[in-house]
N, C-alpha and C positions, 0 to 999 in steps of 0.2 A: 559702785556703780553698776547698773544693769548692762548686760551684755547687748549688743545690736541685735535687734529682731529682724529676721529676714522677711517676714512677711507682714503685709499691713492688714493683720487679722488679730483679733483677741488680745489687743494691746490695752495696757492701763494707761488711760489718757488725762492729760490735763488740758482742759478747754478755757482758753484765755480770749475773751471777747473784748474788742476795742469798741465800745459804745458810740463813739464819735464817728467811726468809719464802718458801721455794719448796719444792715436794715433790720428794724424791729417787727416787720410784717410776716416773717417766716422763721422765727426762732424754733418754733416747734418742728418743722420740716429740717431745719439745720441739725438739730439734736438727733433726730431720726437718720439722718445721713452719716453722723459721727458714729452711731451705734453700730453700723455696718463693720466699722474697722476695730471696734474695741469698746471698753467700758469706760466712760467718763468719771473717773474718781474724783477730780477736781473740776468744778464748774464755777467760774468767776467771770464778772463783767465789770469793766472799768470806765469810771466817768465822773463828771461832777454831777451828782444827784440833786443839787440845789439848783441847777440850771433847768429852766423849763422846757429847754430844746430836746431833752431826753426823758422827760417825766413820762412819756407814753410807754416805756418799758415795763412797768410795774407789772401788769397782768400777765405778761409772757414769762416774765422771771418766776412768778409764783407757781404758774403752770408747769414749768420745767426745772424748778428747784436749782436756779442758777443764783449764786450769791453775788450781790452788788457791793463793789468796792469803791468807797468815796475817794476821789482825788479831786482836790480843789484846783482851779486854774490860778496859779500865783501870779502869772504875767500874762497880760492881755496879748493874744495872737500865738502864745506859745501852748503846745499840746503837752501837758504834764501827764496825761493818761499814759502816753508811750513809755515814760520812764519808770512808772509805777508797774506796768505790765512786765517790763523787762527785768526789774529787780525781783518781782515775785517769781518769774520764770527761773531765774538763776537759783533762787531759795529752793524751789521745788526740785529742780535738777540735782542740787547737792545733798538733797534729803534722800535720793536714791531710791524712791519707791515707785517709779513711773517707767513706762516703756516709750512714751512719745508724748507729744504736744499737738494740739491743735490751735492754730492763731486764727482768729475770725477778725479780719480786717483787710482793707484795700489800701492801706498805707504802707509806702515802700520803707518807712523807717524801721520795720520790724526784719528788714532783709539780713543785718548783721546777727539779729538774735537768732533767726532760723539757721544761719550758718554755724553759729557757736553751738547749738544745741545738736545740730548733726555731728559736728566734731567731737562731742561729747557721747556719741553712739545713741542718740534719741532719734525715733522717727518723728518728722515733722510734717503735718498736714495744714495747708493753708486753705481757707475759705473766704473768698471775697467777690467782688463784682468784676465784670469784665473790664473795667477802667484801671483794674489793679497793675501798676508797672511791672514789666517783665523781670527786673532784678529779684523782686521778692518772690514771683512765681518760680523761677529756676532754682531759688535758693531751698525750695521745700521738696520733700520726697514725692508729694502729690500735691497738686492744687485743684480745687473744685469751685467752679463758678456758681455764685448765688443765684444766677439766673436760671441755671440748669435745675438747681433744688426747687426753686419757685415753679418752674414749668412742670415739674413732676407732681407738686402739691395740686396745681390747677387741674392737671389731667386725672388724678386721683378724684378730685372733686367732680369732674364732669361725668366720669365713670359711675360714681355713686348716683348722681342726679339721674343718669340714664336708666341705671338699674331701678331706681324708684319710679321712673316712667314706665318702664316695662311692666312692673307689678301694679301700678294704678291702671294702666291699659287692660291688663288681664282681668281686673276685678272688675272693670267697667264693660268687658267683653269688646273691646276695641283692638284693632290692630296695633302692634307694637310700633315704635318709631323705625324708620328705614335703617337698615344696617350700613355701617361705613365700609369702606374698602377693606378686603381681606388682609391679614398681616403680610403675606407674600408680595401683595401688590403695593402695599405702603412701603416694604423695604426697598422694592425696586424703585420707587419714586424717591425715596430717601437716599439711594445710592447717588443721585444728582448732586446732592447737598454736600458729598464729600470732596473736599478739594483735592487737587493731584498732588500737593505737597504731602498730604496726609496719606495718600495711597503710596507715595514713594517712601515715606517714613516707614510705613508697615512693610513694605516690601525690603528695604534695606535692613530691617529688624529681622525678617524671616531669614534672609541670606546670612545674617551673622551667627545664627544658632541652628540653621538647618543641618540635618544629617546627610549622609551620602545621597539619599533617595530625594533630597531637597525639601522634607517634612520637618517642621518643628513643633513642639508641644504648645498648644493654645495659652495655658497659664504662664508658660516661661516667655511666650512672645508679649503677653500684655504687662508683665514686670518689666521687660527691657524697654518696651514703649514709653511706659511712664518715666523709666530712669533717664530717657532720651529727652522726653518732653512731658515735664510733671503736669500740665494743664490738660493733657490728653484724656478725653473721656467720650466714650460712644454716645452719650447723651447729648454732647454739643452739636451732633448730626442727625438727631432724631432716632437714634437706636438705643434700645434699653441695655443691650450687653454687646461685648466685642465680637462674639460669635455671630449674632444675628447681622452685625455690620459687615463681617467678613463674608458671610453667605450671599449678602446683596450686592458684593463687589465681584464683577465677573473676572476680575484678574486672579482671584485667589480660589484654590480649590481647599474645600473643608472635607475632612475625612474623620469618621467617627470609627474608633477601633475597640472592639469588645475585649473584655478582660474576664478574669474567672469569676469576679463579682458582677452580676447583672446590672447592678445599681451603679456601677463605676464605668463610665463610657467616655475616656478621654478623647479630645478633639485634637486633631493634627492638621496644620496649614502649609500649603505648598503654593509658591508663586508660579502661575502658569506661564510667566514670560521669563523665568529664570533659565 
């Protein structure tokens, strides 16, 4: 069995998708998100492919090399897909060739599976909609909302469209479209979207690991916050990274410290109110 991996990076992952409880319109974006954390060595999606309700998956599965696993609905009103995913997950676990699992579903029935995989030393990443019950969310090492992934995809599309408009305007000798607010202004506006409970979560986490001067390393802070609240994600509040979010919050001081390597500039965070 593999040793527990400390970081959610460069993992060998099994991606198991519940076709009955996952949106089919952003599978490519979901797979791109998963690539941030490691290499999906196993990609499977489970459902009754004889049902017309999930027939629309075909194109997305081909584009992303995801293997469909047929699971007949033996009894009306019962979801046999859950059982098939759980059995396969345990088989993959005991094969000993993985570091973690990605469970793509909004179904709380996978809560016990997530707990069992973590007990075996696996990293577990959950991906589901905001309607996902909390027990499944907290059973994962990290939980990512589909809505956040979908929003990122829409922003990328808008950026591409805007770039095309600028190029077209330049060729036609016209003025480019008006610029949007500067990143600094956007971040200040975004700070209003961060609830006080999240600010307190960050402050408590800073206090837990701060040195004698009150500072803590940004990466250690991010890891601790996710351990406390697996669905924490700066993108939930309109920020691309935790560092940008902290810079926008007046309560926190962000200090960049130079090192012998000019390309390595670690960030340290302090709670001004501590």
